[in-house]
N, C-alpha and C positions, 0 to 999 in steps of 0.2 A: 850653649844652645840659646838661640834668640827667643824672645817672648812669643812671636808668631809660630815658631816651630813647636814650642811647648804647648801652646793652645791647640794647634793642629794635632799633635800627638795625643793629647788628652781627649780631644773629640773623637779621634780614631779609636782609641781604647774603649771609650764609653760606647760608641756605636758598635764595635765588635762584641762587647759584653752583652749588649741588648740583643744583637743578632744571635749570639750563641744561646742566650737564655730563651729566646723564642723558638728554638728548634724543637724541644720537647713539647712546648705548648701549641705551636702553630703548624709545624712541618710534620712532626711524628707524634701526634697526640694518641692517647689510649683510645682505641676504637673497638667496637664489638663486631662480631660476626652476626649476620642475620639469623634470627630464631623466631619461633612461633610467639606471637604477641596478640593482644586484643585489638590493637590499632597501630597503624603506621602513620606517622605524622611528618609531613613535609613542611619544615619551617621556611619562612621567607628569606629570600625570594624563591618561589616555587619554579625553578628552572626546569626545562624539559628533561635534563639529565636526572634531576632529583625525582621528578614525576615518573619517569620510566622505571627507576629502581623501585619506587613505592608501588606502582601498578603491577610490577612483576611479582613483588612479594604477596600482594593480594591475590593475584592470579594463581600463584603457587600454593595458596591456602595457608600462608604463614601469618596472615592477619585477616580479620573479617571486615574491618572498617578502615577507610582511607580518610585522613584528616589533612586539610590543606589550609595553610595560612596565606590568604590572597588579598592583596590591596584592592580597594574599590576604585582607585584612580584609573581612568581610561588608558593613559599611556603605559602604566604598569601592566594592566591586563593585556594590552597588545603584545607585550614582550613574552608572555607566558601562555601560549596557546593550549598546551596540554592541560595545564591547571584549569584554565577557563572552561575547556571542554568537559573536564571531569566535574567541575563545580556546577556547570549548567545542565548536566545530565539529570535524569530523574531517578538516579540510583540512590536508594535510601542508605546505602552503606558508604556514601561519600558525604563528609561533613566539611563545609567550607565557611570561613568567615575572616574578617580582618580584626584580629584581637585588639583590644584597647588597653594600654597603648600598643601600637604596632611596633613592638620591640621584642627582643628575646625574652625579656621578663614578662611582657604581656602574653607572649605565646606560651610560656611556662604556666602562667595562671590559667590560661584557657585550657591547656591540657589537664591541669588539676581539676578544673570545673567539669570538663567532659568526663574525665575518669570517675569522678564522684557521681555524676548523674547517670552514667552507663554501667557502673560497678566494674570498671576496668581495673585489672591488677597489673597490666603490663602494656608497654608501648615501645615502638621503635621510632626514634627521632632521626630524620635524615637532614644533613646539612653539609656544607663544604668543609674540607680538611681544617683550615685555620680557625674555624668557628667551633669545632667540636669541644675543646676544653672549656671554653667559656659557657657554651650551651650546657655542658654537664654540670658545672658549678651552679648555674641559675636553676636548672630543672631540679636538681637535688634539693635546693632550698624550698622549692614550691610543692613538690610531690614526692612521696616516699614509695611510689610504685616501682616496679621492676622496669628499668628503661635500658634499651639497647641503643647505643649511639653509633649511627652508621654514616660512613663517609660516602658521599655521593659519587666520588671518583671523577669529579669535574677537573679538567686540566686548567691550570691558571697560568696566565702570562706573567713574566717576571714583574712587570709594573703592578699587577694585581696582587702578587705576593707582597710587594713592598707596601702597597695600600693596606693590606690585611695586617701586616706587622704593626703599622702605626695605629690603625683603627682598633684592632683587638687589644692592643696595649692600653690605649686610652679607655676603652670600654671596661677593661679589667680594673682600672683605677676606680671607675664609677661603681662597679660591683663591690669593690672593697669598702666603699663608703656607704653602701646600702645595707640595711638590716633585713633579714628574712626575705620573704617572697614579695 
C-alpha cells in the first residue's frame, strides 16, 4: 500500500469515527418532552421556528414567561421578525436581552440570574438539534434548576449539518477547557 493510500485511509477512518461519535451528540441527543415550567427560553438565534414553539407553550399555559436571547445588531434583528415582535411588545411576561457574552455560556448565566431574581425553579430551553447536548452541559454547569431541553424541530440542510458537526465539536473542546459557569 502506497503512502498516499495509507494517509487517505487513515483520514477516512478518523473522519468516519468522528462522524459516528457525533451521532448521539448531534443527531440524536437526549431531548425532553414539553412540560409545565416557570419560563420558556429561546436561545440564539431566535428563529421563527423556535419562537413559534415557545409561543405555543406559553399560549397552552405550560409557561408563564417567555425569555428570548436576541442580538442588538440590526442585520440579526431583521432575520428574526417573530422574536423582534415579541420583544418589542409591551407584554411584561416577555423578557428579552442580548446576554454578555452572547454565547451559550452567556445565555446560561443569564438564565441563572433570571431564575434567581424571579425565584424560578424550572425552565424549558429551546434550540436546534445539534446544539442540545452542548447546551445541556453548559446549562447544568450554571444552574441547578429543572431544565427541559426542547428540540425546535428545524430542518437542516446537509451543509448545515456538516457545519454543526465541525462547530459543535470545536465548541465542546472549549467547554472541556473551561471550569464552572
